[in-house]
N, C-alpha and C positions, 0 to 999 in steps of 0.2 A: 903799394901794401893794399890797396883795393884791388887790384889784378891779382895778387897774390892769391886775397881771400876768395876771390870768387872761383878762381881756378882752382882752390883748395876745394870749397862747396862742390862745383862741378866736377871735381876727381872723386869725392866720395859718395855722391848723389845717388846714382844706378846701384851701388852695391847695397847703401841702405835700403832702397824700394826693395831690390831683392830679397832680403834678410825678411822685409815685412810682409812684400807677399807669401813668401815661403810658411811663415808664422801664422798669417790668416789661412792658408791653407790646409795647416795641421791642425787646426780650431777647427774649420770645416770638416777636415777627415774624420777627426776624433768624434764630434757630432755625431756626422751622419753613420759611425761605428755604433754609436752609442745608441742612436734610434733606430738604426737597423736592427741592433741587437734586441731593442726592446721589441720590437715588430716582429721579428721571429720570435721571440720568447710567447707571444702573444698569440702567433698563429699555432707555434707547437701545442701551448695551452688551450687553444680553442679545437684544435685537430684533435687531440687529447680526451678533451671532454665529448666532442659529436663520436669521436670512436668509441668510447664509453658506452655513450647512451645508445647509439647503433646497436652496440653490442649487448647490451641491457634493457631493448626494448622488448616489449611481449612477443611471445612467437605468434607468426601468422597461423590462421586457419587454413589445413591442410585437408581435402577431404578423403585423399588416401590414407591418411592417416586415422582418420574418423571411422573407425571400426573396429569391433571387440577384437578381444584377444582369443584364440584358439588354447584351448587346454587338451594336451595331449598326453596320455600315458605312459610309460617305461618303452611300449611298441609301436609308440608312434600314433594312436587312435585316438579321434577326438573323444573327448568326454564331456559326457552334459550335465547342463549348470543342476545342482539339488537346490530344491526350495522347503518350502512349509509343505504340510500335508496337504492333499487338494487342492494346489495350487499348480497351473502349468507354468513352466520354466518361461522365465521372463527372456526375451529376446532382443538384442539392442539391433536396430537395423543401422547400416552402414551410413555414415554424412549425416545423421540426423541428431546433432548435438545443440541443444538449446541453453542458453543462459539466462534463467528467470530473475528479474531483480527489481527487489522491492526497497527502497531505502525507509523502511519502517519495521516493525515486528512483523516478523512473519507470521504468526500465529494470529495476526488481527488483520491479515490480509486473505481472507478466504478466497477472493476470486484466482488470487495469485497461486495459492494452495492447488485451487482446481486446475489453473494452467499447467501447472508442472506435472500434476496425477493423469491428464488426460494425454500428456505427450509421453510420459514413462507408458502409459498404456498402451501404445500402440507404436512402442520401440523407440520412442527418442529418450536418448539420454539427457538427463537436467542437472544444471549446476544453478541451485536456489541461494540466492546472495540476498542475506538480511539481516536484521539482529534478531538474534535468538535467547537471546538471556544465557542460561551456564550450560546449556546443554552441549553436549560433544556432538559432532556430524559423524564421527565416526561409526559405521555399520557393522563393526567387529564389538562394540561396545552396547550393544542392544538392551543387555539386561540392565545395565548401569542409566541407561536413557530413559525406560521405563519408570525408574525411580526418580528420575531428578528433571523429567520433560515438564516443561508448563503446559499449563491443560490445555490452551487452545489449540496446539500442534496437531494438525490432523494426523492419526498415527499412521493412516499407510503410507505418509511421505517417509516416516522413519524405517519402516520396515520395507522399503521399495530400494533394489539396487540398483536401478538406473537413477534414482536422486538423491545427487548429493549435496549437503548443506554446507554453503560458504559462509560463516557467520560474519557480520562486520562489527568491527571493534567500537563498541558504546562510546557515544561524546562524553567526555567528563563531565561531572557535577557543576562543575563551576561554569559550565558553557551553556548551562540550562536555566530558565527563568522565565516566568510569566511576564516580566514586568514590560509594560509598553515604553518606558522609559530607558531603560537598558537594552532595548530591542536592536538600535542601530548600533550599538559596538560590540553585542554578544553574537549577532548574529552570522556578519560576516567569519569570525573567529570559528564559528560553528559550523559553516561552511566550507572552509578548509581545511577544518579538521575531518568533515564527512568525504571531501573530496579527495582527499590522500588516502582514507581507509577505501572508500569504493573505487579508486583507481589501484590499489594493491589487490584488492577481493578480485576484482575483474580481468586485471592484467597478469598476475602471477598466482595468485592461488585456486585459480582455476583455469582447466584447459581450453583452447580454442575453441570456440562453438561456431556453426554454419549460422546461426540466429542470436540476436540478443533482446528478448524480451523486457520491456521497462516499464512500469507500473508511472504513471502520471497522475496527481501530484505524490510524492511533490517534485518539484521540477528543478530548485536551485540546490545541489551543483549536479542533480543526478542525469539530466539531458547534456548539458559538456562533457561530461566525463564520460558518458555513455557512447558520445559522438566520437569523441576522440580514440577509445577502445575499439571502437568499430572500423574505424578508418586504418588505427594500425593493425590490427589483426585480419583484415579483410572479412567482417563480420556484417550480415545484413542487422540493421536498427530496427525493429518493431516495436512503438508506443502503444501502450493500453493506455488510452484515455479514460480515467474513473471522473475527473473533475477537470477545471482549470486552478492550476497554483496561484495566479496572480487574484483570484477570485476569494480563494481562502485567506489569503493574505491582506485582502482588503477589509474582513472580518475583523481582522487585529488593529488594523492601522487606519482604515478609512480609504474610500475609494481616491481621494484627490492625492494620496500621499506618493511622494518623487519613488520611493522602492516599489512601490504597486505599479506605476506604471514601467517602470525599470522591467519588474517580474513578467510583466504583460509582451513586451519588444522580445525580450530572452525566449521567453516559450514559443512564441511566433518563430523567431529566428532560427531555433535548435529543432522546431518543428520539419522544418524542411529537410532536415540530415535523415530522417530516417527514411528506410524503402517502404513502409508498410504501416497501417494503424487502423487499430480496433478502438470502438466506442463503445460506452454501455447503453447509449439510446441512438435513436435517429434523429434527435433533436441537435443533440452535441454533433455528429456528422455533419449536420447541415451547416451547422456553426464553423468546422473545420474549414468545410468546401470554400463557405462566402467570406469568412474573414482570414483564416489562415492558408488558403489558397493550397491546401492538401485533399488528398483523397482516402477518404476513411469508410471503414465499413463496420456496421454496428454489430457486434457480440453480445446479445443481451444475456444478462443475468440470470443463470436460473438455478435451482437448489439441486444440491448434491443429494446423492442416493441416501445420505444419512436423514434428512429430513425426510418426515412420511407422517401419513394418517394412521393414529392409534386406534385401537378397539377399547371398549369400555374396560375390560378385566386389565388391559395393561396401562390404562390410564390410573385405576384405582391404584393399583402395586406402585406406578410410579411415586403419586402423590404421599404415599402411607411412608416412602422411603428417601422422598427429600427434604433434608432438615427445614428448609424453608417453608414447606407444606404439610409436612407429617402431622403437628398438632391438630391442622384443620381439614386434614384430609375429610373426614366425617360430615365436615358442613359444606365440601366444595363436592360431595356424593350428590348425586342428581336424586336418589332414593331419599335422601333429608327432607323434614318437612318444611324447612327452609333455607334450601341451598346457597351456597354462597354463589357468588359469578368470579372466576378468576380471570385477570386480564394480565397480559405481560409487556412491557416494552424495553426494548434493547437500547440503550444509549452512551456514546462515547463522552457521555458530560463536557462536552464543546460548546462552542459559541454558536454552531449551525445549527442547533437543539435546543428549542424554547422549553426547556425541563418546567420553569414556570408556570406554562400554560397547562401543562397536565396537571399541576399541581391547584390552581387553580379551578380548574375541572372537577377536580375530586373533592375539595373543599365544599363548592356548588352542589354536587352531586348529593354528598354527604347531610347538606341541611336539606334538600328535596327528600332524601330518605326519611327523616325525621317526622316530616308530615305525611309523605305518600308511603305507609306501611308498606305494602305492597312490592317497593323497590328491595331487590336482595342488598345484602352485604357485598362488598367489593374485596377480594385480595389481591392488590398491584403487588407483582414482583418487576424489580427492577434489576436488568442485569448491564453489565458492563464496567471499565474504569475510564476515567478521566479527570482532568484536573479541575472540575467544579464539582466532584462529587462531594468534598469534604462539604461545602458550604450549603447545597442540598441537605446532603443531612441532618446539619445543623436546622436548615430551615423546617426540615418535617419534625425534627424533634419538639421545634416549639408549637407549630401546629397542632401537634398531639397535646402539647400543654395548654393550650388553648381551647381543647376540646372540639377542633375545626375538624376533626376526621375521624369522629365516633362511627361513623357507618362505613370508614374504609381504613383496612390495614395496609402499609405499603411497608414492602420488605425489599431487599436489596439484596443481589447474589452474583456471586462469578463462579460459572459453573464448567465443567467440561464439556466438549462439543456434543458428545453423546447426553448427556443430560439437558443441555439447553434445547437440544433438538426435540427429546422427550417433552420439556416443558412446554413447547410452543403447542405441540400436539394434544397437550391435556388442556390447554386454556380454552376460554370462549369467546376472547378478542383480543387481537393484537393490536397496539397503539405506535403509530411511528410520529415521532416529532422532528425529523429531518427536513429542514427547510430550504436547501438546494444554493449554495451560494452562488451559482451559476446560472440557476434555473434548468439546465440540461441534464444534471446527472439524476441516480435515480439511488436509494438507498437499498443496499443489499437487505439488510433486516427483513424489510417488506418480501423480498424475493424467499427468503427461508420460512417467511411464515405462511407463504402460499404452500410451500412445499410439503408442509405439516398439515396442510387443509385447514387453515386459519385464517378467517375474516379478519379485515385489518380497517383500520380507522386512521389517516393521517391526514398531515397537514399536505393540502394541496394547490395551494397558491403556486405552482409554478409550472413552466412548460411542459417538461416533460413527464408529470404525474399520469395523465392518460395512457400513457403507453404502458404503465403498469396495471392500475386499478381501474376496472371498467365500474363508472358509480353507480351504486343502486345493485350491481351483480356480484362481485366479489369483495366491495368495501365500499367506503367512503370518505371523501374528503372533508375538512374543516378548515375555518378559516379564523376562529377565534375560540376561545375558551367556552365561552357562550354555546355555540353551535357543537362542540365538542359534548359538551352537559346534556343539550338536546338529544344528540345521539345516542348516549348512554341510558338515558331515561327512555328512548323508543325501543331500544333493542332489549333493554332488559326488563321491559313493562311485561304484562299480561298478553300482549298480543305478539306472537312468536313468530309470524308470518315472516317479517324482513329477514329478522336472525337466522330463520332456515335457509332463505333465500340467499343470504350472503355465504351461509356453511356451504352450500351446495356449488356456488360458483368458486369457493376457494378450493373444495375440493377436485372442481374439473380443473382449475390452475394446477395443480399439484401435478397432474401428469404431464406438464412439459417439464423435460430434463434437461441439467446442464450438458450432458453427453452427445447426445441430439444438436442440441445447438451449436457446442463446441466443433463436432465432428464437421459441422457444414462450412463453418467459417474457420478455425482455428486449423483443423485438420487438412485442410484445405490449400490452406499458404503454406503450411510445414511439410505440406505434401506426405501427410502420414495417412489420411484416408483416400 
């Protein structure tokens, strides 16, 4: 019986094993087929994705396509471009297209506007990318632009057919906050929004360019997006260093904050992605060379032609016309028995400008003028917009109520470029409160004041200050409100010798112009001069 059972099991054993093996092989084959199908689907999806990406990447720069279109008539003869009266036709030079990029308000970035105008002046085509408010960049809608354009936009930019404005999409209000507590949350979201907007503007809404000139700061996300676009479009990246982004961030968060450290490393990393660098001072060039290991060339700020000295008649006419000065025009006239003095300070109302210092100085001057009756009254006009403006307007109101500004009248103004230039030329003294977050940048406002022949008093406790202001020649530096008061008393006192010397020095400084400086540095790099 046992033998039979054994033989019975032995008889069925191989068949059972074969069935089990076949079943296992079927499972393996099914699993393999399923896995292969998944892998194949993933490969097809990735291939499709990369195909779409490659097909939709920004087009590359082609120097043979970077040339003007020839307009011909019905008989095939070339037609000349028509311009406004008394203007020479604008000629676009082949291979000279430049993207000028500022992740900020174009109108409040005079240096980048000057870059654009200089490039266009020498026949380069410009795509000017930045925030622009509500105006349309279409040259065909010039009449509309005249009615709606923000006051600070340089009019020559709008009328120049070689300059095309590419406006960035503004950041939503929900991502804007001055709160230090919300900054770590909102800052990354704001950077992502700006990165997307900037990528679209540089890669798809403007044509490929031979060069991209980028303002820094802001560095995040500007430098990263610019580097990627330049790589994809075969464009040369040029960074125009106005300051260091991490140093401005440190004003808000403190030097020891991790985001400041990350920002500094980020800035150093992407600085190496650029082929060329401009700086506003020799001191900044040195920092880039020693700390960033990149070679830069100083392209000093110089005033545009709109800033110029004016004569007595022009001054009187302007002061009588400007709303902020009209009722005091007679008091500001040199022919008045007790002429007032006009001082101007342009401020962005931010943390890197200590406006409280100026207010303290004006209060102290007013107190001195009460006892020293030979000191003139002062009309102080403060121009500009910024986050701290309302705070200081309330403070000025309080000081007036406390009768601490009896001999000083403080006015605020927001002017057109033309009126701002005339105001500087009409003033007796310019005040700069720029403290420099990095120590190696310089305030553009002082350059404009010199262009108008206006001597300057400014905060001078940073390395680059002597590059611009020659002490006792065209201006003077101060390190406290007390020293500023002493300078005002000296300059507005009965001894006019120093004031005349500073005025003469400022008039000499007004002869140095942007065009000459740009042609020497920028024109040479872009091969336009």
